[in-house]
C-alpha positions in Angstrom: 69.0 63.9 60.0 70.7 61.6 57.7 67.4 61.8 55.6 67.4 65.4 55.8 71.1 65.6 54.6 70.4 63.2 51.7 67.2 65.2 50.7 69.4 68.5 50.4 71.8 66.6 48.4 69.4 65.4 45.7 67.9 69.0 45.6 71.2 70.4 45.0 72.2 68.1 42.4 68.7 68.8 40.8 69.5 72.3 40.6 73.0 71.8 39.4 71.8 70.2 36.6 69.4 72.3 35.9 71.5 75.4 36.0 74.1 73.3 33.9 71.9 71.8 31.1 70.8 73.5 27.9 67.4 74.9 27.6 66.2 72.9 24.6 63.7 75.8 23.4 66.5 78.2 23.5 69.0 76.0 21.5 66.1 75.5 18.7 65.7 79.2 18.5 69.2 80.3 18.1 69.7 77.2 15.7 66.7 78.7 13.8 68.0 82.0 13.8 71.5 81.1 12.4 70.8 78.4 9.8 70.8 79.2 6.5 67.4 80.4 5.1 65.6 78.5 2.4 64.2 80.5 -0.3 61.8 79.2 -3.2 61.1 81.2 -6.1 58.3 81.0 -9.1 60.8 81.9 -11.6 65.0 81.9 -12.2 65.1 86.1 -12.4 63.6 86.5 -8.8 65.9 83.5 -8.0 68.6 85.3 -9.5 68.2 88.7 -7.2 67.4 86.6 -4.3 70.9 84.6 -4.3 72.7 88.0 -5.1 71.1 89.5 -1.9 71.2 86.7 0.5 74.6 85.4 -0.8 75.5 82.4 1.5 73.1 83.2 4.2 70.4 81.7 2.0 69.9 78.7 -0.4 67.5 79.7 -3.1 65.6 76.9 -5.2 64.0 77.5 -8.5 62.7 74.1 -8.9 60.8 74.2 -12.3 62.3 72.0 -14.9 64.5 73.6 -17.7 63.5 74.6 -21.2 59.8 75.5 -20.1 58.1 79.0 -19.2 57.8 78.8 -15.8 54.9 81.2 -15.8 52.7 78.2 -17.2 54.3 75.4 -14.9 52.2 73.6 -12.5 54.3 72.0 -9.8 53.6 68.5 -8.4 52.1 67.9 -5.0 55.4 67.1 -3.5 57.0 70.1 -5.0 54.3 72.2 -3.8 54.9 70.7 -0.1 58.6 71.8 -0.7 57.6 75.5 -1.2 55.1 75.4 2.0 58.3 74.4 3.9 60.4 77.6 2.5 61.3 80.4 4.8 60.1 82.8 1.9 58.3 82.3 -1.2 59.2 84.7 -4.0 56.4 85.6 -6.3 56.4 87.7 -9.8 52.5 89.1 -9.0 49.4 88.8 -11.3 49.3 86.5 -14.3 52.5 84.5 -13.3 52.4 81.2 -11.7 48.7 80.7 -11.9 49.1 77.6 -9.5 49.9 79.7 -6.8 46.2 80.8 -6.7 45.0 77.4 -6.3 47.8 75.9 -3.9 47.6 76.5 0.0 50.7 78.5 0.8 51.5 80.3 4.1 50.7 84.0 3.6 53.3 84.8 6.1 55.9 83.6 3.8 54.9 85.0 0.6 56.6 87.9 -1.0 54.6 89.8 -4.0 57.7 91.3 -5.7 55.7 93.2 -7.8 53.2 95.0 -5.1 55.0 98.4 -4.9 54.2 98.9 -8.5 50.7 97.5 -8.9 49.5 100.3 -10.5 52.2 100.1 -13.2 51.2 96.5 -14.4 50.3 96.4 -17.9 47.1 94.4 -18.8 47.4 92.3 -21.9 44.3 92.2 -24.1 44.4 88.9 -25.7 44.3 90.1 -29.4 46.9 87.6 -30.4 45.3 84.0 -31.0 47.9 81.1 -31.7 48.3 77.4 -31.6 50.7 76.2 -29.3 51.1 72.7 -27.5 47.9 70.9 -26.3 45.9 73.8 -25.5 45.3 74.4 -29.3 43.9 77.9 -30.6 44.2 80.2 -27.6 44.4 83.8 -26.8 46.5 85.3 -24.1 45.1 87.9 -21.4 45.5 89.0 -18.1 48.7 90.9 -16.6 51.9 91.1 -18.6 54.4 88.7 -17.0 58.0 89.4 -17.9 58.4 92.8 -15.6 62.0 92.4 -15.5 62.3 93.8 -19.0 62.2 97.0 -17.2 65.3 97.0 -15.0 63.7 100.1 -12.8 60.8 97.6 -12.1 63.5 94.8 -11.3 64.9 97.0 -8.8 62.0 97.4 -7.1 61.4 93.3 -7.1 64.7 93.1 -5.8 64.4 95.8 -3.0 61.0 93.7 -2.0 63.3 90.8 -1.5 66.0 92.3 0.3 63.4 94.2 2.7 61.7 90.5 3.1 65.3 89.3 4.2 65.8 92.0 6.8 62.8 91.1 8.0 63.3 87.9 9.0 66.8 88.2 9.2 67.9 91.5 10.8 71.1 90.5 12.1 72.5 90.2 8.8 71.2 93.2 7.3 74.0 95.0 6.8 75.2 92.3 4.2 72.1 92.2 2.6 71.9 95.6 1.9 75.0 95.9 0.8 74.7 92.9 -1.7 71.4 94.7 -3.0 73.1 97.8 -3.3 75.3 96.1 -5.7 72.8 94.7 -7.7 71.0 97.5 -7.9 74.1 98.9 -9.7 74.1 96.3 -12.2 70.4 96.7 -12.9 71.2 100.6 -13.5 74.0 99.5 -15.6 71.7 97.2 -17.9 69.1 100.0 -18.2 71.6 101.9 -19.7 72.7 98.9 -22.2 68.7 98.9 -23.3 68.6 102.9 -23.4 71.6 102.5 -25.9 69.8 99.7 -28.0 66.6 101.8 -28.0 68.5 104.7 -29.2 70.2 102.7 -31.8 66.7 101.6 -33.2 65.4 104.9 -33.0 61.6 105.2 -34.0 62.1 102.4 -36.9 59.5 99.8 -36.6 60.3 96.2 -35.2 58.9 93.1 -34.7 58.7 91.0 -31.5 58.4 87.3 -32.0 56.3 86.9 -28.9 53.9 89.3 -26.8 56.4 89.2 -23.9 58.1 92.3 -24.3 55.6 94.8 -23.1 57.7 96.3 -20.1 60.6 96.9 -22.4 58.2 98.5 -25.1 57.0 101.3 -22.6 60.4 101.8 -21.0 62.2 102.4 -24.2 59.3 103.6 -26.4 60.0 101.3 -29.0 57.9 101.1 -32.3 57.2 97.4 -31.8 54.1 95.2 -33.1 54.2 91.4 -31.7 53.3 88.3 -33.4 53.0 85.0 -31.6 55.7 82.8 -33.1 57.8 79.9 -31.5 61.5 79.6 -32.2 61.6 75.7 -32.6 58.5 75.8 -34.7 58.2 76.9 -38.6 55.1 79.2 -38.9 52.5 78.1 -41.3 51.5 79.6 -44.4 48.8 81.4 -42.3 51.3 83.0 -40.1 53.4 84.2 -42.9 50.4 85.9 -44.5 49.7 87.6 -41.3 53.1 88.7 -41.2 52.9 90.1 -44.7 49.8 92.2 -43.9 51.8 93.6 -40.7 54.7 94.7 -42.8 52.7 96.5 -45.2 51.8 99.0 -42.5 54.6 98.2 -40.2 57.6 97.9 -42.6 60.1 96.3 -40.0 63.9 95.4 -40.9 64.3 94.0 -37.5 62.5 90.7 -35.6 63.2 90.6 -31.5 62.9 86.8 -30.5 63.2 84.9 -27.3 65.5 82.3 -28.7 67.4 81.6 -31.8 64.6 80.8 -34.3 65.0 77.8 -36.8 67.1 78.3 -40.2 64.3 78.1 -42.5 62.5 80.9 -40.6 65.6 83.1 -40.6 66.0 82.6 -44.3 62.5 83.3 -44.9 62.6 86.6 -43.0 65.9 87.5 -44.7 63.9 87.2 -48.2 61.5 90.0 -46.8 64.4 92.0 -45.5 63.7 91.1 -41.9 66.8 90.3 -39.8 66.6 88.4 -36.4 68.1 89.3 -32.9 67.7 87.2 -29.9 66.4 89.1 -26.6 66.0 86.4 -24.0 63.4 86.7 -21.5 65.7 84.4 -19.1 62.7 83.3 -17.3 64.5 80.0 -16.8 68.0 79.0 -15.9 70.0 79.7 -19.2 72.3 77.4 -20.5 75.3 79.6 -20.0 75.8 82.5 -18.1 73.4 84.0 -15.6 70.5 86.4 -15.6 72.2 89.6 -16.1 74.7 88.4 -18.7 71.9 87.2 -20.9 70.2 90.5 -20.7 73.3 92.5 -21.8 74.2 90.1 -24.5 70.8 91.0 -25.8 71.3 94.5 -25.3 74.3 94.4 -27.3 73.0 92.4 -30.2 70.0 94.9 -30.4 72.4 98.2 -30.3 74.6 96.3 -33.0 71.3 95.6 -35.1 70.0 98.9 -34.6 73.5 100.5 -35.8 73.2 98.7 -38.7 69.4 100.0 -39.6 70.7 103.2 -39.3 73.7 102.8 -41.4 71.5 101.5 -44.4 73.2 97.9 -44.0 
């Protein structure tokens, strides 16, 4: 009889412990669904969009070192491993971050932010040959990269990020969508500022120092010609001759740069009647401000320069 009572007591204790103890699997699921998301991005504009939308519900990482074009950057093996551990990996689409095609990244985590406008991507023809870095003389071909120079496309990219966030954290969807709407408003404001800048330039021929403004040219119907000059390098004699040849058929008084060029370059352009304006792509983290601030500053500079052109200054 005592043995039966002892057996019942043991069973009762086990049952009580089972009922009072936490389910480790359930705890893990709760923790996974409430912790801050980890998002990796292949460029800074996407990281900016993601942080604006996610707010405090995510940690957004853009690991490329400063002062390089992330489109041409290849991460080290440990950096690729960090991408693999993320909850979401933000891609800009074809033509950007070629290393993605060679790396083993979880397909379920990839967000191709340009998928909705794949039919509107611009193909580069590779007609511009230049010398830059260890590659020597080469041409650019493939798909134009800087989609965000068209703010309407940037809105679509941002919407793709918001949709991905809602999919994996539906309980926070209201906050994601509210912050996306705020970002969308800012991007419409930027579109209006770019429109004003383009209208100030009107149909005047302008030059671009780098073939990265394709989406800007298409969106705002700018009459532009591109060379491939680096702001931190003095153009060679051959490059100046090529520019003079372009100016003979495309008499521009304005050259748009991705960064402020060398003083000697500015001086020699001035001697040809060509002024300089910076409209930075901001594909990497800027030294000051953020992506939207850099874009708005570029739009303001362009509008002022265009107004001066129309005034004959």
